[in-house]
VEXLUMSE-652211 format. One record per residue (C-alpha): residue in one letter; x, y, z. Coordinates in pm, 1 decimal. Example, Ala and Ser with C-alpha at 12.3 -4.5 7.8 and 13.67 -1.06 7.14 Angstrom:
<recs>
{rec A,{1230.0,-450.0,780.0}} {rec S,{1367.0,-106.0,714.0}} 
</recs>
This chain:
<recs>
{rec M,{0.0,0.0,0.0}} {rec K,{140.9,339.6,-100.9}} {rec H,{39.8,648.0,97.6}} {rec L,{112.9,987.1,-56.5}} {rec I,{96.4,1289.7,171.9}} {rec L,{90.0,1633.3,12.3}} {rec G,{236.1,1884.1,256.6}} {rec A,{518.4,1850.4,510.5}} {rec G,{381.6,2073.6,786.4}} {rec P,{256.5,1952.5,1125.8}} {rec A,{-43.3,1768.1,978.2}} {rec G,{162.8,1587.9,715.4}} {rec V,{433.3,1483.5,959.6}} {rec I,{189.3,1357.3,1223.1}} {rec A,{-3.9,1163.1,958.3}} {rec A,{311.5,1002.0,820.1}} {rec E,{426.8,894.7,1166.7}} {rec T,{81.5,762.0,1255.7}} {rec I,{63.2,555.5,936.7}} {rec R,{408.4,410.8,999.5}} {rec K,{316.2,310.7,1354.4}} {rec Q,{3.0,130.4,1234.4}} {rec A,{135.3,-6.6,903.9}} {rec P,{504.7,-100.2,940.3}} {rec F,{548.1,-220.4,582.3}} {rec D,{345.0,32.9,381.3}} {rec E,{518.6,284.0,156.1}} {rec I,{495.1,647.3,268.5}} {rec V,{594.0,951.3,62.8}} {rec L,{589.8,1295.3,227.7}} {rec L,{590.6,1577.7,-26.2}} {rec G,{700.4,1927.1,79.3}} {rec D,{739.3,2235.4,-138.9}} {rec E,{1003.1,2423.6,65.1}} {rec P,{1380.3,2360.4,81.6}} {rec E,{1364.9,2337.7,461.2}} {rec A,{1329.7,2051.9,703.8}} {rec P,{963.3,2017.4,807.8}} {rec Y,{887.0,2306.7,1043.7}} {rec S,{605.9,2482.3,1226.7}} {rec R,{492.6,2821.5,1102.1}} {rec M,{361.1,2896.1,1450.2}} {rec A,{722.6,2896.1,1574.7}} {rec I,{829.3,3176.7,1340.4}} {rec P,{728.9,3460.1,1579.6}} {rec Y,{957.0,3305.7,1844.5}} {rec L,{1235.7,3306.9,1586.9}} {rec L,{1171.3,3676.3,1520.2}} {rec M,{1183.1,3746.8,1893.7}} {rec G,{1518.8,3570.5,1919.4}} {rec N,{1385.7,3309.1,2161.6}} {rec I,{1488.0,3024.5,1929.5}} {rec G,{1711.3,2969.3,1629.9}} {rec E,{1591.7,2828.4,1298.7}} {rec G,{1646.0,2476.5,1427.5}} {rec G,{1391.8,2548.6,1699.5}} {rec T,{1118.8,2577.6,1435.5}} {rec H,{1180.7,2223.5,1309.7}} {rec L,{912.0,1969.2,1389.6}} {rec R,{1156.9,1686.0,1455.4}} {rec H,{1509.7,1725.0,1589.7}} {rec T,{1658.0,1375.3,1581.9}} {rec P,{1902.3,1340.2,1289.4}} {rec G,{1772.7,1092.7,1031.5}} {rec H,{1427.7,1081.9,1196.2}} {rec F,{1231.9,1029.0,873.5}} {rec E,{1488.5,792.4,725.6}} {rec Q,{1471.4,576.0,1037.4}} {rec L,{1093.6,556.2,996.6}} {rec R,{1131.9,479.4,624.3}} {rec I,{929.6,786.3,533.3}} {rec T,{1047.1,908.5,193.3}} {rec Q,{1076.2,1287.2,175.8}} {rec Q,{1041.8,1447.7,-164.5}} {rec R,{1042.9,1810.4,-270.5}} {rec G,{780.9,1941.6,-508.4}} {rec R,{446.4,2113.9,-536.6}} {rec A,{128.4,1945.7,-655.0}} {rec V,{-29.2,2118.5,-955.7}} {rec R,{-290.5,1861.9,-1061.5}} {rec L,{-468.9,1560.0,-918.0}} {rec D,{-611.1,1282.5,-1134.3}} {rec S,{-834.6,1098.5,-891.4}} {rec V,{-925.0,831.5,-1148.6}} {rec A,{-566.7,743.8,-1248.6}} {rec R,{-459.4,796.4,-883.0}} {rec T,{-172.0,1026.3,-976.1}} {rec V,{-50.7,1371.0,-871.1}} {rec T,{137.9,1590.5,-1117.1}} {rec L,{413.8,1807.5,-970.0}} {rec D,{540.5,2149.7,-1074.8}} {rec D,{839.4,1993.4,-1251.8}} {rec G,{610.3,1782.6,-1471.0}} {rec S,{675.9,1453.4,-1294.0}} {rec T,{398.8,1240.4,-1146.3}} {rec L,{352.8,1042.0,-827.9}} {rec G,{111.6,752.3,-796.5}} {rec F,{-73.3,649.9,-482.6}} {rec D,{-317.4,405.3,-331.9}} {rec K,{-422.9,642.4,-53.3}} {rec L,{-378.1,1018.9,-65.5}} {rec L,{-378.9,1274.0,215.8}} {rec I,{-406.5,1642.8,126.9}} {rec T,{-235.8,1857.7,391.4}} {rec T,{-133.5,2142.9,164.9}} {rec G,{-217.6,2408.0,425.5}} {rec S,{-282.8,2767.2,334.9}} {rec S,{-107.1,3071.2,190.0}} {rec P,{-121.0,3443.2,264.8}} {rec A,{-411.6,3621.1,98.8}} {rec T,{-233.8,3928.8,-34.9}} {rec P,{-468.5,4210.4,-140.0}} {rec P,{-424.3,4376.1,-483.1}} {rec I,{-277.6,4706.2,-361.3}} {rec P,{-77.4,4929.2,-600.0}} {rec G,{291.5,4922.5,-514.5}} {rec L,{260.9,4635.9,-266.5}} {rec A,{467.5,4394.2,-473.0}} {rec G,{835.4,4468.2,-440.3}} {rec A,{1126.8,4499.7,-203.1}} {rec G,{1054.9,4575.4,159.2}} {rec V,{708.7,4413.1,164.8}} {rec H,{674.9,4064.1,309.8}} {rec P,{418.6,3825.6,453.4}} {rec C,{532.9,3642.1,767.1}} {rec W,{466.4,3287.5,657.5}} {rec T,{785.5,3101.1,570.0}} {rec L,{1137.0,3078.6,706.5}} {rec A,{1248.5,3271.4,399.4}} {rec D,{1005.8,3549.1,497.6}} {rec A,{1141.7,3543.8,852.0}} {rec R,{1498.0,3588.3,731.7}} {rec A,{1399.0,3888.4,520.0}} {rec I,{1199.4,4043.1,804.8}} {rec M,{1483.3,4001.4,1056.8}} {rec A,{1721.6,4177.2,819.5}} {rec L,{1491.8,4482.1,798.3}} {rec A,{1320.8,4489.2,1138.8}} {rec Q,{1616.6,4632.9,1327.1}} {rec P,{1570.3,4849.9,1639.4}} {rec G,{1415.5,5183.0,1543.3}} {rec A,{1302.0,5067.1,1197.4}} {rec R,{966.0,5200.9,1082.3}} {rec V,{735.2,4904.2,1029.0}} {rec V,{379.2,4912.3,898.7}} {rec Q,{176.3,4596.5,949.4}} {rec M,{-139.4,4534.3,750.5}} {rec G,{-388.8,4331.6,952.9}} {rec A,{-461.9,4291.0,1323.7}} {rec G,{-627.9,3951.2,1324.2}} {rec F,{-517.6,3652.0,1529.9}} {rec I,{-203.0,3584.5,1325.5}} {rec G,{-138.6,3956.3,1288.7}} {rec C,{-136.6,4007.9,1665.7}} {rec I,{114.6,3727.3,1713.0}} {rec I,{340.9,3881.6,1449.0}} {rec M,{289.9,4225.8,1606.6}} {rec E,{421.4,4101.6,1940.9}} {rec A,{731.7,3957.4,1774.8}} {rec L,{797.7,4284.5,1591.7}} {rec A,{748.1,4491.6,1907.1}} {rec A,{1004.1,4272.7,2083.4}} {rec R,{1257.8,4372.1,1816.8}} {rec G,{1229.6,4739.1,1916.5}} {rec V,{1080.5,4872.4,1593.9}} {rec Q,{849.3,5170.5,1551.2}} {rec L,{533.6,4978.8,1475.0}} {rec S,{210.4,5095.6,1313.7}} {rec V,{-74.7,4847.1,1262.5}} {rec V,{-352.4,4902.8,1008.9}} {rec E,{-678.5,4707.3,1047.1}} {rec M,{-981.5,4737.5,817.6}} {rec G,{-1222.0,4632.9,1093.2}} {rec D,{-1353.7,4870.1,1355.8}} {rec R,{-1148.5,4688.1,1622.9}} {rec M,{-856.5,4454.5,1663.2}} {rec V,{-904.6,4079.6,1600.7}} {rec P,{-1255.1,4145.2,1460.0}} {rec R,{-1311.3,3780.2,1361.3}} {rec M,{-1235.5,3665.0,1714.8}} {rec M,{-1350.3,3942.4,1945.9}} {rec G,{-1659.9,4156.8,1990.5}} {rec P,{-1652.0,4538.7,1996.4}} {rec T,{-1574.8,4575.3,2367.3}} {rec A,{-1299.9,4313.3,2374.3}} {rec G,{-1144.5,4426.2,2046.2}} {rec G,{-1144.7,4785.6,2168.0}} {rec M,{-976.0,4685.2,2493.6}} {rec I,{-699.4,4508.5,2302.2}} {rec K,{-646.6,4820.2,2091.5}} {rec D,{-624.4,5041.6,2400.3}} {rec W,{-372.4,4802.4,2551.9}} {rec C,{-154.2,4810.7,2239.3}} {rec L,{-161.7,5192.0,2231.9}} {rec K,{-41.2,5199.4,2592.4}} {rec K,{241.8,4965.6,2493.5}} {rec G,{363.2,5207.3,2226.4}} {rec V,{210.8,5049.8,1915.4}} {rec T,{21.9,5286.5,1685.8}} {rec V,{-306.5,5126.5,1578.1}} {rec H,{-525.8,5248.0,1290.7}} {rec T,{-864.3,5071.5,1294.2}} {rec G,{-1135.6,5131.4,1035.4}} {rec A,{-858.6,5199.0,784.0}} {rec R,{-701.1,5018.2,493.3}} {rec V,{-382.8,5051.2,291.5}} {rec E,{-464.5,5200.0,-49.0}} {rec A,{-117.3,5218.2,-201.5}} {rec V,{253.8,5187.0,-135.8}} {rec D,{446.3,5477.0,-288.9}} {rec R,{807.1,5392.4,-379.7}} {rec S,{886.4,5712.1,-570.2}} {rec G,{1088.2,5872.8,-291.8}} {rec P,{1387.6,5764.3,-84.9}} {rec V,{1156.7,5603.3,174.4}} {rec M,{844.3,5394.3,115.8}} {rec Q,{522.6,5577.6,195.0}} {rec V,{210.5,5380.4,285.1}} {rec K,{-109.6,5563.0,195.0}} {rec L,{-413.3,5490.1,413.3}} {rec S,{-780.7,5529.2,327.1}} {rec T,{-793.7,5798.3,598.4}} {rec G,{-554.6,6011.3,395.4}} {rec E,{-260.4,5954.6,628.1}} {rec M,{82.9,5867.5,491.8}} {rec L,{309.9,5639.4,693.1}} {rec A,{683.3,5620.1,624.1}} {rec A,{805.6,5261.2,625.2}} {rec D,{1130.9,5068.7,608.1}} {rec L,{931.1,4745.4,611.9}} {rec V,{569.5,4653.6,537.4}} {rec I,{425.3,4328.3,674.0}} {rec S,{118.0,4181.9,504.3}} {rec A,{-91.0,3986.6,757.9}} {rec T,{-432.5,4014.5,596.7}} {rec G,{-541.8,3654.0,629.2}} {rec V,{-483.7,3322.2,455.6}} {rec K,{-659.0,3099.1,203.9}} {rec P,{-646.0,2718.1,165.5}} {rec N,{-407.8,2580.7,-97.1}} {rec I,{-663.4,2390.9,-302.2}} {rec G,{-625.1,2535.8,-654.1}} {rec F,{-459.1,2219.5,-783.6}} {rec L,{-780.4,2026.5,-712.9}} {rec E,{-976.0,2200.2,-988.4}} {rec H,{-1131.5,1940.8,-1222.4}} {rec S,{-1007.3,1659.4,-994.0}} {rec G,{-1352.8,1549.6,-881.4}} {rec V,{-1265.5,1623.8,-518.1}} {rec R,{-1534.9,1848.7,-376.2}} {rec C,{-1424.4,2180.0,-226.1}} {rec L,{-1616.7,2464.1,-65.5}} {rec V,{-1395.4,2704.1,132.3}} {rec G,{-1158.2,2411.4,184.9}} {rec V,{-1151.3,2042.4,93.1}} {rec L,{-1483.5,1905.1,214.6}} {rec T,{-1444.5,1599.9,439.7}} {rec D,{-1665.0,1358.6,633.4}} {rec E,{-1624.1,1247.3,994.9}} {rec H,{-1337.1,1019.0,885.7}} {rec L,{-1161.5,1310.5,707.6}} {rec Q,{-1229.7,1136.2,375.5}} {rec T,{-1333.9,1344.0,77.2}} {rec N,{-1612.4,1251.9,-163.3}} {rec V,{-1353.1,1039.9,-349.2}} {rec A,{-1277.7,709.5,-177.2}} {rec G,{-919.8,679.8,-54.1}} {rec I,{-851.8,1054.3,-69.7}} {rec Y,{-840.5,1241.3,261.3}} {rec A,{-764.6,1593.9,382.5}} {rec A,{-649.3,1745.8,710.7}} {rec G,{-526.1,2074.0,852.6}} {rec D,{-565.7,2428.5,723.9}} {rec C,{-691.7,2316.2,382.3}} {rec A,{-961.6,2082.8,519.0}} {rec E,{-1325.1,2171.0,584.4}} {rec A,{-1477.1,1959.0,859.7}} {rec F,{-1801.3,1951.7,1056.4}} {rec D,{-1827.2,2171.0,1365.8}} {rec K,{-2089.5,2040.2,1606.5}} {rec V,{-2123.7,2374.8,1789.1}} {rec S,{-2220.8,2578.0,1481.6}} {rec G,{-2378.7,2281.9,1300.6}} {rec K,{-2190.8,2347.8,977.1}} {rec T,{-1862.1,2266.6,807.7}} {rec I,{-1576.4,2508.6,868.8}} {rec V,{-1206.0,2554.6,806.3}} {rec S,{-1046.1,2606.3,1145.9}} {rec A,{-682.5,2686.5,1078.7}} {rec I,{-522.3,2619.9,1415.6}} {rec Q,{-248.4,2366.9,1485.8}} {rec P,{-436.8,2153.4,1742.4}} {rec N,{-705.8,2091.0,1480.4}} {rec A,{-444.0,2005.0,1219.4}} {rec A,{-280.3,1753.3,1451.7}} {rec E,{-603.3,1575.7,1547.1}} {rec Q,{-738.4,1572.0,1191.7}} {rec A,{-409.2,1426.4,1068.5}} {rec R,{-421.3,1151.2,1329.9}} {rec V,{-780.3,1058.7,1246.3}} {rec A,{-719.9,1065.8,870.5}} {rec A,{-408.6,848.8,902.2}} {rec L,{-587.5,586.1,1107.9}} {rec N,{-864.0,563.7,849.7}} {rec M,{-609.3,540.2,569.2}} {rec V,{-473.0,218.8,721.2}} {rec G,{-818.1,71.4,778.2}} {rec R,{-874.1,164.5,1142.6}} {rec A,{-1217.4,329.4,1137.7}} {rec T,{-1198.4,643.2,1352.3}} {rec S,{-1427.0,946.0,1366.5}} {rec L,{-1332.4,1306.4,1427.6}} {rec R,{-1497.9,1420.9,1748.0}} {rec G,{-1539.5,1772.4,1612.9}} {rec V,{-1361.0,2087.4,1510.6}} {rec T,{-1223.6,2303.8,1788.6}} {rec Q,{-1311.1,2671.4,1755.1}} {rec I,{-1071.0,2810.0,2009.4}} {rec N,{-822.4,3093.8,2002.3}} {rec V,{-614.3,3198.9,2301.1}} {rec L,{-402.5,3504.5,2226.8}} {rec D,{-122.0,3679.9,2413.1}} {rec T,{-107.2,4039.7,2285.9}} {rec L,{189.2,4214.9,2446.2}} {rec G,{103.4,4045.1,2775.1}} {rec L,{-276.2,4077.6,2756.8}} {rec I,{-438.8,3732.0,2746.9}} {rec S,{-763.2,3698.9,2551.7}} {rec A,{-968.3,3398.5,2445.9}} {rec S,{-1247.3,3322.5,2201.6}} {rec F,{-1454.4,3002.7,2188.1}} {rec G,{-1727.8,2875.2,1960.8}} {rec L,{-1995.6,3114.1,1836.3}} {rec W,{-1857.0,3411.6,2027.1}} {rec D,{-2092.5,3649.6,1843.6}} {rec G,{-2403.6,3448.4,1932.7}} {rec V,{-2702.5,3332.5,1730.6}} {rec P,{-3033.7,3500.9,1642.8}} {rec G,{-3269.6,3476.6,1937.3}} {rec G,{-2997.0,3370.9,2178.0}} {rec Q,{-2926.9,3537.2,2509.9}} {rec H,{-2598.8,3688.8,2619.9}} {rec V,{-2435.0,3859.0,2916.1}} {rec E,{-2126.9,4079.8,2944.7}} {rec L,{-1916.2,4189.0,3238.6}} {rec T,{-1640.9,4447.4,3189.4}} {rec D,{-1387.7,4595.9,3428.2}} {rec A,{-1184.2,4817.4,3197.9}} {rec A,{-962.3,4947.3,3479.0}} {rec A,{-857.5,4593.2,3568.4}} {rec G,{-833.1,4486.8,3202.6}} {rec R,{-1098.3,4218.1,3240.9}} {rec H,{-1392.5,4139.5,3016.5}} {rec L,{-1624.1,3840.3,2991.9}} {rec S,{-1894.5,3781.0,2732.5}} {rec L,{-2111.0,3466.8,2725.5}} {rec Q,{-2347.5,3361.2,2446.5}} {rec F,{-2631.8,3113.1,2494.2}} {rec D,{-2863.8,2915.7,2269.3}} {rec A,{-3149.7,2776.3,2477.4}} {rec D,{-2974.0,2644.8,2789.4}} {rec K,{-2633.6,2579.2,2630.1}} {rec L,{-2326.5,2799.8,2629.5}} {rec I,{-2227.7,2827.5,2263.7}} {rec G,{-1961.0,3097.4,2266.2}} {rec C,{-1738.9,3315.8,2482.0}} {rec N,{-1505.5,3613.4,2468.9}} {rec S,{-1274.2,3683.5,2757.0}} {rec I,{-990.7,3917.2,2845.7}} {rec G,{-794.6,3866.9,3164.1}} {rec W,{-1006.4,3571.6,3285.1}} {rec T,{-732.0,3314.9,3240.1}} {rec E,{-859.6,3096.4,3523.5}} {rec H,{-1177.3,3020.5,3326.3}} {rec V,{-1025.9,2923.2,2989.3}} {rec G,{-1051.2,2546.2,3039.7}} {rec V,{-1401.5,2568.4,3182.3}} {rec M,{-1526.9,2783.4,2894.3}} {rec R,{-1389.9,2536.1,2643.0}} {rec G,{-1544.4,2243.0,2827.9}} {rec L,{-1889.9,2401.8,2843.5}} {rec V,{-1890.3,2508.6,2477.7}} {rec E,{-1740.1,2196.8,2320.2}} {rec G,{-1920.9,1961.3,2556.1}} {rec Q,{-2256.5,2115.8,2458.7}} {rec I,{-2353.4,2083.1,2821.9}} {rec S,{-2714.7,2150.3,2914.7}} {rec L,{-2698.3,2414.9,3188.0}} {rec G,{-3055.3,2393.2,3314.0}} {rec E,{-3109.4,2641.1,3598.0}} {rec W,{-2742.8,2737.5,3578.4}} {rec K,{-2803.5,2939.3,3262.0}} {rec D,{-3003.4,3196.3,3461.2}} {rec K,{-2738.4,3194.4,3732.8}} {rec L,{-2471.3,3273.8,3473.7}} {rec L,{-2685.3,3547.3,3321.3}} {rec A,{-2698.5,3702.1,3667.6}} {rec D,{-2328.5,3642.2,3742.3}} {rec P,{-2110.0,3518.8,3452.7}} {rec T,{-1811.1,3469.5,3684.0}} {rec R,{-1971.7,3150.2,3822.7}} {rec L,{-1851.1,2945.6,3525.8}} {rec M,{-1653.3,2700.5,3735.2}} {rec E,{-1951.8,2627.4,3959.5}} {rec A,{-2173.9,2576.0,3656.6}} {rec Y,{-1927.0,2338.9,3496.6}} {rec L,{-1880.3,2128.3,3807.2}} {rec A,{-2255.7,2107.1,3865.8}} {rec R,{-2373.3,2038.8,3511.4}} {rec A,{-2080.9,1848.5,3352.4}} {rec Q,{-2087.8,1592.8,3632.5}} {rec A,{-2466.1,1562.9,3601.5}} {rec Q,{-2435.4,1508.0,3225.2}} {rec D,{-2164.8,1244.2,3272.6}} {rec A,{-2375.1,1064.0,3532.2}} {rec H,{-2676.7,1065.8,3300.3}} {rec A,{-2466.7,925.0,3016.4}} {rec L,{-2367.0,628.7,3234.2}} {rec V,{-2724.5,535.0,3317.5}} 
</recs>
């Protein structure tokens, strides 16, 4: 049996190792499109901060790790899939055959079509090559303009601030992390960043990058001009699924999968940032591009590829963010549902905010700032779809009683399940 894995990020590596553990004699080919050892993109900010070297980004550190496991590493990028012939065409024109295929091609930066953006001094923060270019330019005192203040953008922002640059962040939304935080929470994060010396422009977008003078000038929709030695594009990502056109594999936002991570084509699976899986909280399929999801999806897909029927328990919608020392969290449907109830508690002076969203008697989403002691409980209540009963009204009256609610209702639910 030959297993072909497209993508050598965390999902691809975990899948390859899982297959080898379960199928000692099967052939495994791990295809990566970068000239680096398999690494984690989520480690790049720590590289920028100087906390680790490039080797610290690598997923495996034992010399000869993949050779010892008889996992064949090959460099190339998939450009076409023939699901009938069971072949993948690479960018050099060669082809690879397979019996089982796992698509873990991840995602790529979604760069907006802005005049002057393409060129020297403008970089995404996505690859080790990007990191090297950024470190060369982001020296202490350098003027840096970052486009985007989403989840990834805030992580990059912290790394840049640690390098001692003069940092300006431009976000199209009316607040920071608008796809993770509500107005109050997003506004609190902005205020925190301003106090930490980062200039934040919300409700603004970059309209052009002017390279006509000795220094780049970034033109904003507000009319402001920002001088820049470096521009970082952190405006979101999109799944790498273009090569699947005309392949017969069904895609929506990402590669659509079932509970086994199999696509509509038998023997072809997907996992990680390019996969679209069912989320039991929202009741729909989503792409949830976070590493814990990638790891679990890869494990489940690999087990099914070797004939061990395993179902994905669900997609985790969770983001915990450290923004210059301010801890925030977002779970599930943090913006609620029509007809649902919600409660908010804010202590701006203490830097604490809690927002809970309900559908009937279930907690379906949360936003929090500064409530680090409740992170595990919030996740358990949301993902466990725990019926709160009378505790919903108690939480509406006092949302800080999350721990009590969890202990009372989670135990009751577990006891009922055993009956």
